[in-house]
N, C-alpha and C positions, 0 to 999 in steps of 0.2 A: 710645240712647234708644229706648223702645219706647212710642208715644204712647198707644195703647188700654190698655195695661198700666198705665202710668203713671197715666192718668186712673182707672182703677178701683182701684188699690191705693192712690192718694193719698186719693181720696174715702172709703175704708174707714175711714182714721183718724178723720175727725170723725163719720162715721157711728156706728161702734161706740162712741166717747166719748159721742154723744148718748143711745145705747141705755142706757150704763152710768149716764148721770145719771137716765135715766127709770126704770130699775130701783132705784137709790138713793133717789129721791125716794117710789116706791111701796112699798118694803120695806125700806128702811135696809139693803140689802146691793147689794155689786157681785160679781157672779159672778166666779171667777177665771178662767173661761175667756176673758173679754172682754179683761184685761190680757195674758193669755198670748197670745192672737189677735194683739193689737197688736204684741207682741214678735217674732213669728214672722213677721209680715207686712213688718215694718220693714226686713228686708235686701233682700227682694225689691222692695219700693216703692223703696227707696234706688238699688238697680242700675236699676230701670225708669226713674227719673228722670235717670239719668247722674251720680249722686253720687260724687265722687272717693273712693276708699277711705281717704285720711286724714281726709275728713270723715266718713265712715261711722265710724271709729274714734272721733272727737271726739263723735259723738252717743252712742255705746257708752259713753264715759266719762262724758257727762253725766246719761244715764239711769241709771247704775250709782250715781253722786253721789246723784241724786234717790232712788233706793231706799234708800241708807244713811240721807239725811236722813228720809225717810219711815218707816223702821224706827224711828229715833229718836223721831220725833212720835208713833209709835202705841205705843211703850214708855211716853212720857209722857203717853198718853191723849188727845193733842190731834187724833188722826185715827183712823179705823177702818182696818183692815188693808187693805180694799178701796180705800179712798180713797188709802192709801201706795202700792199698785201700781199704781193707775190714774195718779197724779201721776208716777209713774217711767216708765210706758209712754209718757205724754204727752211728758214731757223727752225720752226716747229720740226719738221723731220730730219734735220742734221744734228741738232743737239750739240752738244760739248763732247770732244774738243774739235770736231769736224767744222764748227761754226767758225773758228779762226781762219783755216782754210778757204772755205766759202767767202768771208769778208774781203780776204786778201785777193783771191781770184776774181771777185767781182770788181774789187776796186781796180785792180789791173787791166781787166778786160774792158772797165769802163772808160779808163783812160787811153786805150788802145781804140776803141770804138770813138771816141771823140776826135782822135787825131784822123781816124779814117774819115769821118764824117766832115772834117773841116777839109780834107784833101778833095772829097767828092762834092763839095760845096764851093770849091775855087772854080773860077769862071771856065778854064779849059774842060776839066772833067763833069762840069756841071751840063754842059752843052752835049755831052756823051749821055749822061744820065738821062736827060730829057728825052732822049729817044728810045728809052726802054719803058717798061710797065709804069703804070701810074703811080705805084707804090715807091719805086725807084726815084722818079721825079719829085715826090714828096720828101725822101730822105734827102735829096740834092738842095733842096729849097734852103736859102740862106735864112736864119733866124728860127728855123723849125727846132724843135726840141731833139733831145737823144733818146732813142727807145732802149732806155735802161734795162728793160727785160731781158735783151740780148746779155748784157754784162752779168745779170743775175743768173743767168741760166749757165754762163760759162762758169761761174763760181759754184753752181750747184754741180756741174758735171767734174769739177776739179776736187771737190770735197765728198761727193757721194762714195766713193770707196772707203772712205774712213769713217763714215757714218754705219749705224747699226743696220742699215738697209742695204749697205754695199754687197756687192756679189760675194766677197769672200767671208762675209759674216755668217753665213748660214749654209747648209747644204741640202742638195735636193735628194 
């Protein structure tokens, strides 16, 4: 175990996920480099926290299953492509059993986000949003999608403490 490396690499996961959420909220896009960086950083982080090889394999299987599920959801037009890739990267890092908390947290946050966007897109609030920055106007646009990266990030933050990378999982 490498405490300083474990700290830096572990905190990269929620930091990059929050950055993806901010990009999605402001542009309705999650850059591919974020999901790719998460996938590339995972093995180093896993080794730094002393994760057994069998657990690394399980995390890889969960991430792969999440990617396949995300691709199906993308094909059905339930999620954007960036959302599907971010969901898979998050599942890779979280593994089992934190995955259940992640999925529940993301689903709950997605519902709250949808209600908030419906309110923002109502005639009264939309006029207020149109006076804000361009990204706020786009969020308030009726018929626009939902920046689900925000909900994914909420699910990650809910599940992160339960994962092998959670701050209570290793010591400095």
